[in-house]
DOMIPA-690841 format. One record per residue: residue in three letters; x, y, z of N, C-alpha, C, O in turn. Coordinates in steps of 0.2 Angstrom, whole numbers, plus 5000, padded with zeros to 4 digits. Layout:
# residues N
ALAXYZXYZXYZXYZ;...
END
This chain:
# residues 281
MET583854964879584155054886584055124880583655174880;ILE584655094873584455124870583955174867583855234867;MET583555104864582855124865582455194868582155234866;THR582755154874581955214881582355254879582055304879;TRP583055264877583055354880582955364875583155424873;LEU582755324870582755374864581955404861581755444858;ILE581655334865580855364864580655384870580055394869;GLU580855384875580455424882580255484878579655494878;PRO580655534875580555614877579855594872579255614874;PHE579955574868579155584863578655544865578155524861;THR578555524873578155494872577555524877577055484880;PHE577755624879577655664879576955694874577055684868;ALA576555714875576155754865576555814867577055814864;PHE576655854870576855934872577855894866578155914861;MET577955864869578555844863578455824858578955854855;GLN578055794854577955774848577655844846577755884841;ARG577055844852576855944847577655994843577756014837;GLY578056004849578656034848579056014840578956054835;LEU579255954839579455924838579055934830579355954825;ALA578555914829578155944823578356034821578556074815;ALA578356044826578156134825578956144821578956184816;GLY579656114823580156124824580156084818580756054819;LEU579956074815580256024809579456074800579456074794;LEU579156094806578756134798579056204798579156224792;VAL579256244805579556294804580056274800580056294794;GLY580656234802581256224799581156224793581656254790;ILE580656174789580756174782580756234780581256254778;GLY580156284781579856344779580456394778580556444774;CYS580656374785581256414786581956404779582156454777;ALA582056364778582456334777582356344769582656384766;VAL581956324766581656344760581656404754581756404748;LEU581556454759581956524759582456574761582656624760;GLY582556534764583156544768583756534762584156574762;THR583656474757584156464751584056544748584556584747;PHE583456554746583656594742583656674744583856714740;VAL583556674752583856754759584656734758584956784761;VAL585056684755585856674756585856674749586356704748;LEU585556664743585956684736585756764735586156794732;ARG585156794737585256884739585656904744585456944749;GLY585956884744586356944748585656954755585757004759;MET585256924755584856964765584756954769584356974773;ALA585456904771585056884777585156914783585256894789;PHE585056994783584957034787584057054788583757084792;VAL583857014783582957024782582456984787581957004790;GLY582856914787582556894796582556914800582056914804;ASP583156934801583256964810582857044807582557064813;ALA582757084804582357144804581557124804581157154808;LEU581457054798580657024802580457014809579957024812;ALA581156974810580856954818580857004822580357014826;HIS581257044821581257124827580557144827580057134830;THR580657174820579957214817579157194817578657224816;VAL579257134820578357134822578357114832577957084836;LEU578857154833578657154841577957204843577457194847;PRO578057284839577557314840576857304840576457324844;GLY576757244831576357204831576057154834575557144832;VAL576357114841576157084847575757114853575257104856;VAL576157164854576057224859575357244860574957244864;ILE575457274851574857304850574257244852573757244856;ALA574257194848573757164848573757124855573257094856;PHE574357124861574157084869573757134869573157114869;LEU573657214870573457274875572957274873572557294877;LEU572257244864572057234862571557194863570957184861;GLY572057144868571657064869571257024862570856974863;VAL571657054856571657014849572156954851572456934856;ASN572356914843572756864845573456874844573556884838;LEU573956874846574456894845574956864836575256904833;PHE574756804835574856804829574356834825574456784821;ILE573856884823573656934819574056964819574556974814;GLY574157004826574557064828575357064825575657114822;ALA575556994826576356984822576356994814576857014811;LEU575756954811575756944805575457004802575657004795;VAL575057054804575157124800575757154799576057164793;ALA576157164807576557224807577357174803577857204801;GLY577257094802577857064795577657074790578057064785;VAL577057094789576657104781576857174779576957174773;LEU576857244784576857274783577657294781577857284775;THR577957314784578757284786579057234780579657234780;ALA578757204775579057194769578657214768578357194772;ILE578357244766577957304759578557364760578957384756;GLY578457404768578857454767579457434768579857484771;ILE579857364767580557364764580557374757580957424755;GLY580157344752580057334745579957434743580257474738;TRP579557444749579257524743579857554743579957594738;PHE580357564751580757634752581257584747581557644744;SER581657524742582057524740581857504733582357484730;LYS581357504731581057504726581357544719581357534713;GLU581557604721581857654714582657664716583157704714;GLY582657624718583557624720583857674723584457704722;HIS583257704728583757784729583757754735584057794738;VAL583657704738583757674746584157604743583757564740;GLU584857574744584857504746584357494752584057524757;GLU584457404748584057344750584057354758583557354762;ASP584957364761584957324766584857384771584657364776;THR584857484770584757534771584057514774584057494779;ALA583457524769582657514774582757464774582257454771;ILE583057414776582957344783583257394786583057444783;GLY583657414790584257444793583457524797583157524802;VAL583557564792582757564796582157564798581857584803;MET581957534794581257494798581357454804580957444807;PHE581857424805582157394808582057414820581857394825;SER582657484816582557504820582157534823582157534829;GLY581557584819581257614818580757584823580657594829;LEU580457534819579857474822580357444827580057474832;PHE580857424830580757374836580957444842580757434848;ALA581257514840580857554845579957554846579657544850;LEU579857564840579157564843578757514848578257524852;GLY579057454847578857394850579157394856578857354860;ILE579757434858580157444869579657474871579357474877;ALA579357514865579257564870578357574871577957604875;LEU578157514863577357494868577557454872577557484877;LEU577557424872578157364880578257394885577857374890;SER578657454887578557494892578157494897578157484903;ARG577457494891576757524893576357464896575857474899;VAL576657394895576357344899576457334904577157334905;GLN576157314911576157324913576657254919577057274924;SER576457194916576957134918577257094910576857054907;TYR577857114906578457054901578056974900577856934896;ARG577856974907578056874909577456854902577556824897;ASP576756884904576056864898576856864886576756824881;LEU577156894888577356894880577956854879578156834873;THR578256844885579056814884579356744883579956724883;HIS578356724880578856674873578656674866578656624862;ILE578456744864578456784860579256764858579556724854;LEU579556824863580256864863580656814863581056814859;PHE580756754867581056694869580856624865581156574866;GLY580356634862580156564858579756504867579856514873;ASN579556474864579156414869579056364865578456364863;ILE579456304863579256254854578656214858578156184857;LEU578956224866578556124869577856174874577556164879;GLY577856234869577156274872576756274866576356324865;VAL576656254863576656254855576056214856576156154857;SER575256254854574556224854574656204851575156214847;SER573956164849573656114841573556174837573856174831;LEU573156234838573056284834573456304832573356314825;ASP574056324836574856334832575056284828575456314824;LEU575056254827575456164824574856184819575156224815;TRP574256174818574056194811574056254809573756264803;ILE574356304812574356384808574956374805575156404800;THR575456324809576456324805576256294799576656284794;ALA575556254800575656184795575356234787575556224782;GLY575056254789574556304784575056354780575156354774;VAL575356394786576156424785576456414779576456444774;THR576956324781577256284777577156284770577456304766;VAL576656244770576256214765576156284760576456264754;LEU575856344760575856424758576556394755576556364749;VAL577156404759577656434754577956364750578256354745;LEU577856324755578156284749577556274740577756274734;LEU577056254743576656294734576956354730577256344724;ALA576956414735577056464730578056464727578156484721;VAL578456434730579156434731578956374724579456364721;TRP578456334721578556264721578456314712578856314707;ALA577656344712577556394706577656444703577356474699;PHE578356474709578756514705579456534707579856584709;PHE579556454704580456414706580556454700581056494702;LYS580456464696580956504688580956564688581456594685;GLU580456604693580656684694580956684698581456714697;LEU580756654704581256694710582156654709582656684711;VAL582256594705582856604702583256624698583856624699;ALA582756654691582956714687583056784688583356824685;THR582756804694582956864699583456864703583856914704;SER583356804707584056834711584856784707585356774711;PHE584656744701585256784697585656834693586256854693;ASP585456844692585056904688584556944682584456934676;PRO584457004690583957024688583757074682583257104681;GLY584557074677584457114671584057064669583457064668;HIS584457014667583956974660583256944662582956924657;ALA582956934667582656924673582256974666582056964660;THR582257034672581657114665581957104660582057164659;VAL582457054654582457074649581857044646581457074642;ILE581956974650581356924647580556924647580156894644;GLY580456974654579757014652579457004661578957034663;LEU580056974668580056974672580057044677580357104675;SER579557024682579757104685580057074690579757024692;PRO580657104693581157094698580757134705580557084708;GLY580757164706580257194711579757174714579657164720;LEU579257144709578757114713578757044715578457014720;VAL579257014710579756934715580156964721580456924725;ARG580057004721580757034729580057054733580157034739;TYR579457074733578957074735578757024737578757014743;GLY578556994734578356924735578756864742578656834747;LEU579456884738579856854743579856884750579756854755;LEU579956934750579756994758579156964760579256934766;ILE578656964757578056944758577856894763577656904769;LEU578056824759578356734761578956714770578956674775;LEU579356794767579556774773579556824781579856814787;ALA579156864779578456884783578356854788578456854794;LEU577856794782577356734787577756694790577656674796;VAL578356664786578456614788579256624797579456584801;VAL579256714796579656714800578956704809578956684815;VAL578356754805577756764813577556684812577056674817;SER577656644809577656574811577956524816577756484820;GLY578656554813579356534821579156564824579056534829;ILE579056644826579156664833578956624837579356594840;GLN578356594838577756554841578756464844578856424849;THR578956484838579356384841580056424845580256404850;VAL580356474842580956494845580856544845580956554851;GLY580656604843580556654848580856724842581156714836;VAL580656774847581256834838581756834840582056854836;VAL582256814845582756844845583056764841583556764837;MET582756684843583156664837582956654829583256624826;VAL582256684827581956664821582456644815582556594811;ALA582856734816583256734808583856674809584056654804;ALA584156644814584456604814583956504806584056454801;LEU583656524808583256464805583256484797583256434793;LEU583056554795583256554788583856574787583956584781;VAL584556584791585156584788585456504786585456474781;THR585756504795586056444795586056414791586456424787;PRO585456354792585256284789585556284780585856234778;ALA585356344777585656364770586456414768586556434763;ALA586856414774587056444774587556374774588156364771;THR587256324778587756264778587856224774588356184773;ALA587256234770587056174760587456194757587756164753;SER587556264759587856304751588856284751589256294746;LEU588956264758589556234758589756154757590256124758;LEU589156124755589356094751588756084746588856024743;THR588356104744588456084735588056164729588056224732;ARG587956174728587856254725587456254720587356304716;ARG587156174718586456164714585956174716585856124720;LEU585356204717584856254720584356184721584156194727;PRO584156144718583656074722584056054726583756054731;GLN584656024728585055984734585156034739585056034745;MET585356094736585356154743585056164749585256164754;MET584256164745583556174746583356114754583156124760;GLY583656074749583455964751583655964758583355964763;LEU584855984757585255974764584856034769584756014774;SER584756094767584556134772584056114775584056114781;ALA583256094771582756064772582955984780582655984785;LEU583555924777583555894785584055914785584455874783;LEU584555974789585055984791584456024798584556014804;SER583856064795583256114800583056034803583156024809;ALA582855984800582455954804583055924810583155934816;LEU583055894807583855824812584255914817584555904822;ALA584355954815584356014822583756034825583956074829;ALA583156034825582655984828582455924833582255914839;LEU582555904828582655824833583155834840583055824846;VAL583755844837584255844842584355914845584555934850;GLY584255934840583756024850583355984855583655974861;LEU582855974853582355934858582555854862582255824867;TYR583155834857583355774865583855804869584055774874;ALA584155864868584755934871584455934877584555894882;SER583656004875583056034881582855954882582355954878;TYR582855914883582355864888583255824892583155814898;TYR583555824890583955764896584455824896584855814899;ALA584555894893585155914897584555994902584856024907;ASN584256004901583656014904583756104902583656154906;VAL584056114894584056184892583656214888583356164885;ALA583556274887582856314883583056254876583456224873;SER582456254875582256204868582556254860582856254855;GLY582256284861582356354857583256344854583556304850;ALA583356384857584256384859584456324857584556324851;ALA584456274859584756194858584656194854585156194850;ILE583956204849583856194839584256244836584356234830;VAL584556314839584956334838585656324836585856344830;LEU585956294841586556284843586756234838587156244834;THR586256174840586456154837586556154828587056134825;LEU585956204826586056214818586956254817587256234812;THR587256294822587856304820588756284822589356304820;GLY588456214827588956154826588756134820589356124817;PHE588356134815588256104812588456144807588556114802;PHE588556224808588756244801589656244802590156244797;VAL589656244809590656244811590856184807591356184803;LEU590656124808590856074805590856064800591356024798;ILE590456074796590656074787591056134786591456144781;PHE590956144789591556244786592156234787592556274786;LEU592256154792592956134793593256074786593656074783;PHE592456034788592755974786592455954780592455894778;ALA592156014776591955974770592055944764592355974760;PRO591855904762592255884758592555924752592155964750;GLY593455934748593055964746593456034747594056044746;HIS592756084749592756154750592956164760592956224763;GLY593056094764593156134772593656144772594056114768;LEU593756184777594556234777595056194781595656214782;LEU594956124781595856114784595556064777596156074773;ARG595356044775595756004767596056064764596656054762;ARG595756114764595956144757596856164761597456164759;ARG596556184769597556214770597856124770598456124769;ARG597656064770597956034769598255994762598755964762;GLU597756014757598156034751598456074747598756084742;GLY598356104751599156184751599556174753600056204750;LYS599756124759600156114762600756044757601356034756;ALA600056004755600355974751600655994746600955964741;
END
């Protein structure tokens, strides 16, 4: 009975593709999300997710693949954020806020020109169960690219995240590394939009890494835990979607949020309730 309950949802091809997409996007977001949390860039994921909207709408109006439109807009946003903040005259969070509000407003203005929003709802709200084989291959390619880039430039990312001044002294360019990280974030955000949509993709960048940071301060372990939490959330969220008949993307993000709350309260040594109990003792 239990085995039937566990196996039944994944006898359908669309559920299998949805799980594969959730795992791939979750892993890519979790690895990059570790640096997002370390650098205090939580807002950037949300901004990138929203600023791809004008690219999506323009692609839709021109009859071009929506992924291409989202990718162009995401990369331009990443470059714009880096350019506005590179000299230090504008703080990075300020640059993000300007790009976020301006481009999202442009997207809404363009969206008002579309006769029916119905064809774009999967971009706004996600449709993990509607992922095609082509979407899956694109997502897999982006995830592999992200993992290879992080592996190749791990030392540079770590050095510029923890001590940009020292990184400059030893010959690294924190600005160039920041550009690279922003472009990788744009890629993973765009690939994640098909899975959980514009509204929720930021959670995959922030919540798993924030949760893992409550359990360990060692970077490799934090990345591994983030990826594991994302994978578990994808699995649990899809079960909830199938049996409770709720939106899959929302179920995945709510599962991640549940993990964060539980670990925040009960984590060994760092959990809120444990700290309070030890304080009373």
